[in-house]
VMD Tcl script that draws the C-alpha trace (Angstrom):
set ca {
  {8.33 -12.64 16.34}
  {10.81 -9.83 14.81}
  {9.18 -6.98 13.03}
  {10.53 -8.40 9.64}
  {8.67 -11.77 10.12}
  {5.12 -9.83 10.49}
  {6.10 -7.91 7.19}
  {4.88 -9.41 3.88}
  {7.59 -10.24 1.11}
  {6.22 -10.30 -2.42}
  {7.90 -12.67 -5.00}
  {7.39 -11.32 -8.51}
  {8.39 -11.72 -12.15}
  {8.97 -9.29 -14.87}
  {6.54 -7.01 -16.33}
  {5.25 -9.07 -19.51}
  {5.05 -12.18 -17.46}
  {5.44 -15.69 -19.28}
  {4.89 -18.95 -17.69}
  {8.22 -19.34 -15.93}
  {7.75 -15.93 -14.41}
  {4.34 -16.56 -12.97}
  {4.68 -20.29 -11.94}
  {8.55 -19.56 -10.42}
  {6.81 -16.61 -8.21}
  {3.97 -18.95 -6.96}
  {6.41 -22.15 -6.48}
  {9.07 -19.95 -4.84}
  {6.93 -18.00 -2.34}
  {5.58 -21.41 -1.73}
  {8.91 -22.60 -0.72}
  {10.03 -19.54 1.40}
  {6.78 -19.94 3.45}
  {7.42 -23.92 3.94}
  {10.87 -23.02 5.07}
  {10.19 -19.71 7.20}
  {6.70 -19.83 8.24}
  {6.52 -16.18 7.25}
  {4.48 -14.20 4.82}
  {5.48 -14.39 1.39}
  {3.23 -13.75 -1.57}
  {3.45 -14.50 -5.41}
  {2.67 -11.51 -7.45}
  {2.76 -10.46 -11.21}
  {3.80 -7.28 -12.73}
  {1.62 -7.95 -15.87}
  {-1.29 -9.64 -17.89}
  {-1.24 -13.11 -17.54}
  {-0.93 -14.76 -21.02}
  {-3.09 -17.64 -22.75}
  {-0.39 -20.22 -22.25}
  {-0.09 -19.64 -18.58}
  {-3.58 -19.16 -17.78}
  {-4.27 -22.89 -19.47}
  {-1.43 -24.06 -16.98}
  {-3.14 -22.56 -13.95}
  {-6.58 -23.75 -15.02}
  {-5.08 -27.27 -15.78}
  {-3.45 -27.26 -12.12}
  {-6.48 -25.27 -10.77}
  {-4.23 -22.60 -9.29}
  {-4.99 -18.96 -9.03}
  {-2.98 -16.13 -10.72}
  {-1.15 -14.15 -8.35}
  {-2.25 -11.00 -7.40}
  {-1.72 -7.99 -10.28}
  {0.74 -5.60 -8.65}
  {0.74 -2.26 -10.58}
  {4.02 -0.84 -8.50}
  {5.73 -1.39 -5.26}
  {6.24 2.23 -4.31}
  {6.13 2.65 -0.58}
  {2.74 3.35 0.68}
  {1.71 4.89 4.05}
  {0.70 1.44 4.96}
  {4.45 0.82 4.82}
  {5.26 3.31 7.53}
  {4.75 2.68 11.13}
  {1.69 4.43 11.61}
  {1.50 5.88 15.37}
  {-1.38 3.92 16.59}
  {-2.81 6.67 18.82}
  {-6.30 6.02 19.97}
  {-9.17 8.10 19.02}
  {-11.30 10.19 21.65}
  {-14.96 10.90 21.92}
  {-15.65 14.58 21.14}
  {-17.29 15.20 24.52}
  {-13.73 14.64 26.38}
  {-12.75 17.48 28.59}
  {-9.87 19.78 27.77}
  {-8.24 18.72 31.05}
  {-8.42 14.99 30.00}
  {-7.24 15.83 26.38}
  {-4.24 17.66 27.81}
  {-3.63 14.79 30.53}
  {-3.83 12.17 27.31}
  {-1.55 14.27 25.56}
  {1.17 14.07 28.28}
  {0.71 10.31 28.73}
  {1.31 9.48 25.07}
  {3.53 12.15 24.45}
  {1.42 13.54 21.33}
  {0.83 16.97 20.20}
  {-2.52 16.09 18.19}
  {-5.26 13.84 19.23}
  {-8.24 12.72 17.02}
  {-11.75 12.71 17.70}
  {-13.88 9.86 16.40}
  {-17.44 8.64 16.35}
  {-18.60 5.47 17.73}
  {-17.95 3.50 14.43}
  {-14.35 4.87 14.11}
  {-14.93 8.07 11.60}
  {-12.72 10.81 11.94}
  {-14.69 13.86 13.37}
  {-11.74 16.38 14.30}
  {-8.37 16.95 15.49}
  {-7.26 18.76 18.66}
  {-3.67 20.11 18.78}
  {-1.75 21.53 22.10}
  {-2.13 24.78 20.50}
  {-5.91 24.47 20.45}
  {-6.07 23.91 24.20}
  {-3.50 26.78 24.92}
  {-5.90 29.04 22.69}
  {-8.69 27.91 24.61}
  {-7.24 29.11 28.08}
  {-6.54 32.63 26.60}
  {-10.28 33.25 26.11}
  {-10.35 34.71 29.49}
  {-12.84 37.69 28.98}
  {-15.43 35.41 27.73}
  {-17.43 34.49 30.52}
  {-20.16 32.58 28.44}
  {-17.64 30.35 26.88}
  {-18.66 27.23 29.09}
  {-22.05 27.50 28.02}
  {-20.97 28.13 24.27}
  {-19.01 25.04 24.34}
  {-22.31 23.36 25.76}
  {-20.49 21.65 28.57}
  {-21.93 18.36 30.21}
  {-22.05 18.72 34.20}
  {-20.40 15.53 34.06}
  {-17.16 17.00 32.52}
  {-17.48 19.80 35.17}
  {-17.88 17.43 38.20}
  {-14.99 15.21 37.30}
  {-12.63 18.35 36.38}
  {-13.28 20.00 39.77}
  {-13.53 16.43 41.50}
  {-16.86 17.48 42.96}
  {-20.07 15.72 43.82}
  {-23.33 16.02 42.48}
  {-26.07 17.09 45.31}
  {-28.95 18.09 42.87}
  {-29.60 17.42 39.27}
  {-28.67 15.08 36.22}
  {-24.81 14.75 35.50}
  {-25.89 13.99 31.92}
  {-27.61 17.40 31.22}
  {-25.78 20.16 29.71}
  {-24.87 23.81 30.59}
  {-25.64 25.80 27.40}
  {-26.74 29.18 27.94}
  {-25.64 31.46 30.85}
  {-22.53 33.03 31.88}
  {-20.05 31.58 34.69}
  {-19.53 34.03 37.53}
  {-18.30 33.95 41.26}
  {-20.52 35.27 44.02}
  {-18.39 37.48 45.63}
  {-20.66 40.30 46.61}
  {-23.49 40.54 49.45}
  {-26.87 39.05 48.58}
  {-28.71 42.18 47.76}
  {-26.05 43.19 45.24}
  {-25.95 39.70 43.62}
  {-29.61 40.20 42.29}
  {-28.19 42.85 39.55}
  {-25.72 40.58 37.99}
  {-27.18 37.06 38.04}
  {-29.26 36.37 35.23}
  {-31.49 33.15 34.37}
  {-29.30 30.30 33.23}
  {-26.12 31.34 34.84}
  {-23.68 29.01 36.42}
  {-22.66 30.64 40.00}
  {-19.45 29.62 41.88}
  {-19.96 30.48 45.58}
  {-18.98 29.64 49.30}
  {-20.88 28.23 52.29}
  {-23.16 31.22 52.98}
  {-26.89 30.26 53.05}
  {-28.11 33.49 51.68}
  {-25.96 33.61 48.65}
  {-26.99 30.14 47.70}
  {-30.65 30.95 48.19}
  {-30.27 34.52 46.05}
  {-28.74 32.40 43.21}
  {-31.58 29.81 43.00}
  {-34.12 32.66 43.20}
  {-32.53 34.39 40.39}
  {-32.87 31.06 38.27}
  {-29.33 30.19 37.97}
  {-28.64 27.07 36.07}
  {-26.08 25.54 38.46}
  {-24.61 26.60 41.57}
  {-20.97 25.15 42.75}
  {-20.61 25.16 46.47}
  {-16.80 25.51 47.26}
  {-14.50 24.00 49.96}
  {-16.51 20.93 50.33}
  {-19.17 22.91 52.28}
  {-22.40 21.10 52.88}
  {-25.44 21.95 51.45}
  {-28.91 22.26 53.73}
  {-32.12 20.55 53.22}
  {-33.96 23.79 52.50}
  {-31.48 24.56 49.56}
  {-31.39 21.30 48.14}
  {-35.46 21.10 48.01}
  {-35.62 24.95 46.63}
  {-33.13 23.68 43.93}
  {-34.90 20.88 43.10}
  {-38.06 22.72 42.54}
  {-36.43 25.42 40.67}
  {-34.23 22.59 38.30}
  {-31.22 24.09 39.65}
  {-28.02 21.84 39.47}
  {-26.18 21.83 42.64}
  {-22.57 20.48 43.11}
  {-19.72 20.91 45.85}
  {-16.27 20.88 45.33}
  {-13.21 20.70 47.63}
  {-11.40 23.65 45.81}
  {-11.90 27.25 47.05}
  {-13.46 29.88 44.69}
  {-10.33 30.91 43.03}
  {-9.06 27.53 42.17}
  {-12.78 26.55 40.87}
  {-12.99 29.45 38.56}
  {-9.39 28.53 37.17}
  {-10.43 24.82 36.67}
  {-13.81 25.31 35.33}
  {-12.98 25.75 31.99}
  {-10.73 22.95 31.50}
  {-14.39 20.95 31.84}
  {-15.02 22.17 28.31}
  {-15.55 19.46 25.55}
  {-12.94 19.38 22.75}
  {-15.36 19.55 20.13}
  {-15.71 23.29 20.70}
  {-12.08 23.68 19.87}
  {-11.10 21.05 17.69}
  {-10.55 21.43 13.80}
  {-13.21 20.01 11.62}
  {-13.09 21.67 8.44}
  {-10.39 20.98 5.56}
  {-8.71 18.34 7.70}
  {-5.75 16.90 5.90}
  {-5.99 13.10 5.87}
  {-3.88 10.68 3.88}
  {-5.29 7.01 3.29}
  {-3.21 3.69 3.91}
  {-2.76 3.36 -0.03}
  {-1.37 6.77 -0.68}
  {2.43 6.76 -2.11}
  {5.12 8.31 0.47}
  {6.33 10.48 -2.33}
  {2.88 12.27 -2.77}
  {2.47 12.42 0.82}
  {5.92 14.05 1.36}
  {4.83 16.87 -1.09}
  {1.73 17.57 0.63}
  {3.37 17.78 3.97}
  {6.23 20.11 2.82}
  {3.54 22.65 2.11}
  {1.64 22.44 5.25}
  {2.77 23.43 8.82}
  {1.21 20.72 10.97}
  {3.26 17.98 12.75}
  {0.92 15.17 12.56}
  {-1.52 13.91 9.74}
  {-4.24 11.40 10.53}
  {-4.09 8.04 8.38}
  {-7.45 6.44 7.36}
  {-8.21 3.17 5.74}
  {-10.05 3.13 2.47}
  {-13.61 3.06 4.27}
  {-12.61 6.38 6.09}
  {-12.01 5.07 9.62}
  {-9.26 6.27 11.74}
  {-5.86 4.22 12.05}
  {-3.41 6.40 13.58}
  {-1.03 9.47 12.95}
  {2.12 10.00 10.82}
  {4.73 12.80 11.19}
  {7.53 14.12 9.21}
  {9.70 11.86 11.33}
  {7.89 8.70 10.47}
  {8.34 9.32 6.61}
  {12.15 9.11 7.31}
  {11.99 5.90 8.80}
  {9.88 4.57 5.59}
  {10.89 1.16 4.75}
  {10.35 -0.03 1.45}
  {8.39 -2.90 0.37}
  {9.91 -6.19 0.61}
  {10.51 -8.18 -2.74}
  {12.05 -11.12 -4.36}
  {12.87 -11.15 -8.14}
  {12.43 -14.10 -10.09}
  {13.28 -14.58 -13.74}
  {14.76 -11.21 -14.32}
  {17.42 -8.92 -13.30}
  {16.88 -5.74 -15.39}
  {15.54 -2.61 -13.95}
  {13.51 -2.12 -17.42}
  {11.84 -5.40 -16.94}
  {10.89 -5.03 -13.29}
  {7.43 -3.86 -11.71}
  {7.29 0.00 -11.63}
  {8.56 1.54 -8.10}
  {11.12 -0.93 -7.75}
  {13.96 1.42 -6.79}
  {12.16 2.18 -3.72}
  {11.57 -1.40 -2.57}
  {13.80 -3.40 -0.42}
  {14.91 -6.40 -2.59}
  {16.11 -9.31 -0.72}
  {16.67 -11.87 -3.18}
  {16.87 -12.44 -6.89}
  {16.40 -15.91 -8.42}
  {17.30 -15.71 -12.38}
  {18.69 -17.47 -15.32}
  {19.43 -14.42 -17.87}
  {22.46 -12.27 -18.46}
  {23.31 -10.05 -15.47}
  {21.40 -6.58 -16.30}
  {21.25 -3.44 -14.17}
  {19.29 -3.77 -11.05}
  {21.16 -2.20 -8.31}
  {19.93 -2.92 -4.56}
  {20.28 -0.86 -1.33}
  {21.84 -3.74 0.62}
  {23.39 -7.03 -0.34}
  {20.83 -9.60 -1.64}
  {20.89 -13.23 -1.75}
  {21.57 -13.60 -5.56}
  {21.38 -16.95 -7.53}
  {21.81 -16.81 -11.34}
  {22.47 -20.14 -13.10}
  {22.94 -20.76 -16.96}
  {19.91 -23.26 -17.05}
  {16.95 -22.70 -19.36}
  {14.37 -21.88 -16.81}
  {14.04 -20.21 -13.50}
  {11.60 -22.97 -12.55}
  {14.78 -25.49 -12.69}
  {16.45 -23.34 -9.93}
  {13.34 -23.42 -7.77}
  {13.00 -27.05 -8.32}
  {16.82 -27.66 -7.25}
  {16.20 -25.36 -4.25}
  {13.10 -27.43 -2.98}
  {15.65 -30.46 -3.07}
  {18.27 -28.60 -1.11}
  {15.93 -27.56 1.47}
  {14.22 -31.36 1.42}
  {10.69 -29.85 1.10}
  {8.49 -32.27 -0.62}
  {6.96 -30.96 -3.91}
  {3.52 -31.48 -4.08}
  {1.77 -32.40 -7.49}
  {0.18 -29.08 -8.14}
  {3.59 -27.21 -7.52}
  {5.51 -29.95 -9.75}
  {2.88 -29.51 -12.41}
  {3.52 -25.61 -12.42}
  {7.35 -26.07 -12.34}
  {7.34 -28.61 -15.13}
  {5.16 -26.39 -17.12}
  {7.45 -23.37 -16.85}
  {10.44 -25.62 -18.04}
  {8.48 -26.94 -20.91}
  {7.36 -23.13 -22.12}
  {11.13 -21.84 -21.55}
  {12.68 -24.52 -23.25}
  {10.36 -25.21 -25.99}
  {9.91 -28.96 -24.65}
  {13.95 -28.91 -25.03}
  {14.19 -27.71 -28.12}
  {15.96 -24.27 -27.28}
  {19.51 -23.92 -27.08}
  {19.07 -22.67 -23.72}
  {17.72 -26.14 -22.61}
  {20.29 -28.14 -20.28}
  {20.52 -31.67 -19.20}
  {19.48 -30.41 -15.85}
  {16.17 -28.90 -17.35}
  {15.20 -32.04 -19.04}
  {16.00 -33.99 -16.03}
  {14.05 -31.77 -13.87}
  {11.13 -31.66 -16.02}
  {10.85 -35.71 -16.65}
  {10.82 -36.23 -12.85}
  {8.39 -33.27 -12.10}
  {6.19 -34.69 -14.81}
  {6.00 -38.02 -13.11}
  {5.06 -36.41 -9.59}
  {2.31 -34.21 -11.30}
  {1.27 -37.00 -13.42}
  {1.39 -35.56 -16.81}
  {2.45 -36.98 -20.07}
  {5.10 -34.30 -21.39}
  {4.57 -34.58 -25.02}
  {0.65 -34.63 -25.10}
  {0.54 -32.00 -22.40}
  {3.08 -29.66 -24.27}
  {1.18 -30.08 -27.43}
  {-1.92 -28.72 -25.42}
  {-0.07 -26.10 -23.58}
  {1.68 -24.47 -26.73}
  {-1.68 -24.78 -28.65}
  {-3.31 -22.56 -26.10}
  {-0.53 -20.11 -25.93}
  {-0.52 -19.58 -29.77}
  {-4.23 -19.27 -29.90}
  {-4.43 -15.62 -31.35}
  {-8.09 -15.71 -32.52}
  {-9.92 -12.66 -31.68}
  {-6.68 -10.83 -30.42}
  {-5.71 -7.03 -31.13}
  {-2.36 -6.65 -32.72}
  {-1.14 -4.83 -29.54}
  {-1.95 -7.81 -27.34}
  {-0.30 -10.46 -29.53}
  {2.83 -8.00 -29.66}
  {2.87 -7.59 -25.82}
  {2.22 -11.10 -24.99}
  {5.82 -11.70 -24.45}
  {7.66 -8.59 -24.83}
  {10.89 -7.22 -23.10}
  {13.20 -4.34 -23.19}
  {16.79 -3.95 -23.42}
  {19.65 -1.40 -23.35}
  {22.97 -1.67 -24.83}
  {25.13 1.39 -24.52}
  {23.24 4.29 -25.64}
  {21.02 2.04 -27.66}
  {17.45 0.77 -26.60}
  {15.39 -1.61 -28.23}
  {12.49 -3.98 -27.53}
  {11.77 -7.67 -28.59}
  {8.43 -9.47 -28.74}
  {8.03 -13.08 -29.35}
  {5.45 -15.76 -30.44}
  {6.04 -19.48 -30.52}
  {3.88 -21.45 -32.49}
  {3.34 -25.17 -34.12}
  {1.54 -23.53 -36.98}
  {3.32 -22.17 -39.78}
  {0.29 -20.62 -41.50}
  {-0.63 -18.56 -38.36}
  {2.98 -17.42 -38.20}
  {2.82 -16.31 -42.08}
  {-0.37 -14.33 -41.34}
  {1.04 -12.47 -38.33}
  {4.05 -11.12 -40.32}
  {1.46 -8.89 -42.17}
  {-0.24 -7.70 -38.72}
  {2.93 -7.32 -36.70}
  {5.02 -5.15 -38.97}
  {2.78 -2.02 -39.19}
  {2.08 -2.40 -35.36}
  {5.83 -2.41 -34.73}
  {6.22 0.92 -36.26}
  {3.80 2.51 -33.71}
  {5.29 0.57 -30.78}
  {8.57 1.85 -31.17}
  {7.62 5.47 -31.55}
  {5.31 5.26 -28.56}
  {8.37 3.71 -26.22}
  {10.78 6.23 -27.75}
  {13.07 3.16 -28.71}
  {15.96 2.78 -31.36}
  {14.70 -0.59 -32.57}
  {11.92 -2.71 -32.34}
  {12.25 -6.81 -33.11}
  {9.55 -9.51 -33.29}
  {10.49 -13.24 -33.21}
  {7.83 -15.50 -34.93}
  {9.39 -18.99 -33.98}
  {8.07 -22.20 -35.28}
  {8.77 -24.89 -32.81}
  {8.71 -27.62 -35.34}
  {11.20 -26.46 -37.82}
  {13.21 -24.69 -34.93}
  {13.67 -21.30 -36.91}
  {12.48 -17.99 -36.29}
  {11.36 -15.16 -38.87}
  {12.67 -11.93 -37.22}
  {10.67 -8.77 -37.98}
  {12.96 -5.66 -37.67}
  {12.03 -1.69 -37.42}
  {13.88 1.24 -36.83}
  {17.03 2.96 -38.63}
  {19.60 0.11 -39.47}
  {17.81 -2.73 -37.49}
  {17.57 -5.11 -40.37}
  {21.13 -4.64 -41.74}
  {22.37 -5.09 -38.08}
  {20.89 -8.48 -37.53}
  {21.49 -9.69 -40.81}
  {25.37 -8.52 -40.19}
  {25.55 -9.99 -36.83}
  {24.01 -13.68 -38.14}
  {25.58 -13.52 -41.15}
  {22.30 -14.50 -43.05}
  {20.39 -12.80 -46.30}
  {22.24 -9.40 -46.13}
  {20.64 -8.39 -49.05}
  {16.72 -8.52 -48.96}
  {14.63 -9.66 -51.58}
  {11.83 -7.46 -52.70}
  {9.21 -7.14 -49.87}
  {11.55 -8.46 -47.25}
  {13.12 -5.16 -46.36}
  {12.06 -5.74 -42.62}
  {12.16 -9.35 -42.20}
  {15.34 -11.89 -41.77}
  {15.11 -15.48 -41.59}
  {16.82 -17.37 -38.58}
  {17.21 -20.96 -39.17}
  {18.16 -22.57 -35.86}
  {17.40 -19.63 -33.75}
  {14.24 -20.17 -31.17}
  {15.66 -18.37 -27.97}
  {15.56 -14.99 -27.55}
  {17.82 -15.15 -24.41}
  {20.43 -17.28 -25.63}
  {20.82 -16.76 -29.37}
  {19.20 -13.41 -30.45}
  {19.70 -10.90 -27.51}
  {23.66 -12.13 -27.30}
  {24.04 -11.46 -31.22}
  {22.16 -8.13 -30.93}
  {24.18 -7.06 -28.16}
  {27.49 -7.85 -29.69}
  {26.30 -6.17 -32.90}
  {25.32 -3.05 -31.04}
  {28.79 -2.76 -29.12}
  {30.53 -2.84 -32.29}
}
mol new
graphics top color blue
foreach p $ca { graphics top sphere $p radius 0.5 }
foreach p [lrange $ca 0 end-1] q [lrange $ca 1 end] { graphics top cylinder $p $q radius 0.2 }
display resetview
């Protein structure tokens, strides 16, 4: 399995998804999974409209996951999976681990994986510079087990789970009668095999004595140490080496940074991370999951190799209609049936664009070309998309190929085309209880032609009374929407499926004159129709309205 096969690919339609956008995403992701066995997931870049919800409910399919944007996140980077350590790890072992895994920073974590602190190579170097503080070993609350391991020692008397936590460290180099003056209660004394020195240290209430050069400890000393609660261990090292090494037994908890740790979550966006990193001098930053558990480290270098999310676009190829953050994504394929727009890609992509009435028709062809059996559920979704995009074959965008596909798919899905289409359109044009905004953006797309930007919304209905009522509601709302988007013009198509005609509402300087001129219809508006143009025979935004507007704008 290569790295690519482990990564998820999102199949997604445009920002105001219609039935074709949603159904094609679900069905194409399914086809890709069948063919490759890899992880393809459908997504949606906007709200599911009523018509589409009716289709999903009818065939008992869940809506694709909503994807707000596809900007690169920390989870898309190769996080360095360095394991976390316990905070009582000795400096010696921390250093050893850093060398082994070639890391400059390691994380201390709790038993349940929460981040407690970070220790760097620099912190360890600083700990070695504390040469004048003879109490540092006890200040760091060092466990005897750590000291034993660091000095490769053997425990003669005492419990290795106890801590050395109050005295200073010293070497008993003087003769016993001098020692009395500088050993205090609770000290750790490093000494040789002189019986008198050992006896003196125990009698002065030392907490621990370390006997060097592997010397044996007499029964008397053992017995006395036990009575006085003094830990005794031996080490093969001489006093000089033992004194040098003993500080390496201190736990990292004493030196690690625990306050103000700079961490990132897997969900964080790379662009935000880069900004924070630029202002800090650290090399490595911990990554946490959403519950705050430690996952690994990232460095500045990891960010350079960040791979964008993998996308397949269906039913659109214009940047203005695509999901936010698309410029940082890795687009693998585009399957569409619209005019060529402005999506530019980093590397070559598989691009399939056919002049048919619906993307689902192309997806249906691809199922057949790859000899993948179409299940009734998938057939139902593909058929619904074709009905929706071609207004049940009434739209001029509809081709013989679309009709043939829909008839074949209806058969597999077990639906009566006319009856099902009627129910579907009725669900889609059900506008009860909806706000003006919800109606306006139900099926809305943005376009640019040269320097002119414009938006076009559309509602298709079998109910002419409902369409007339909408005219009064939409005109004032369009004015507001045009200002919000900062666009030159706004249009709204009130399309009557039965009469196969559209009342076009126009907003913006010169918008109505331009359309009336382009379609050579009522160029001199009657009173009260200053913002409306009747377009008989026009039902398709894509095939009829947009090309007409584009031509007029360019002229």
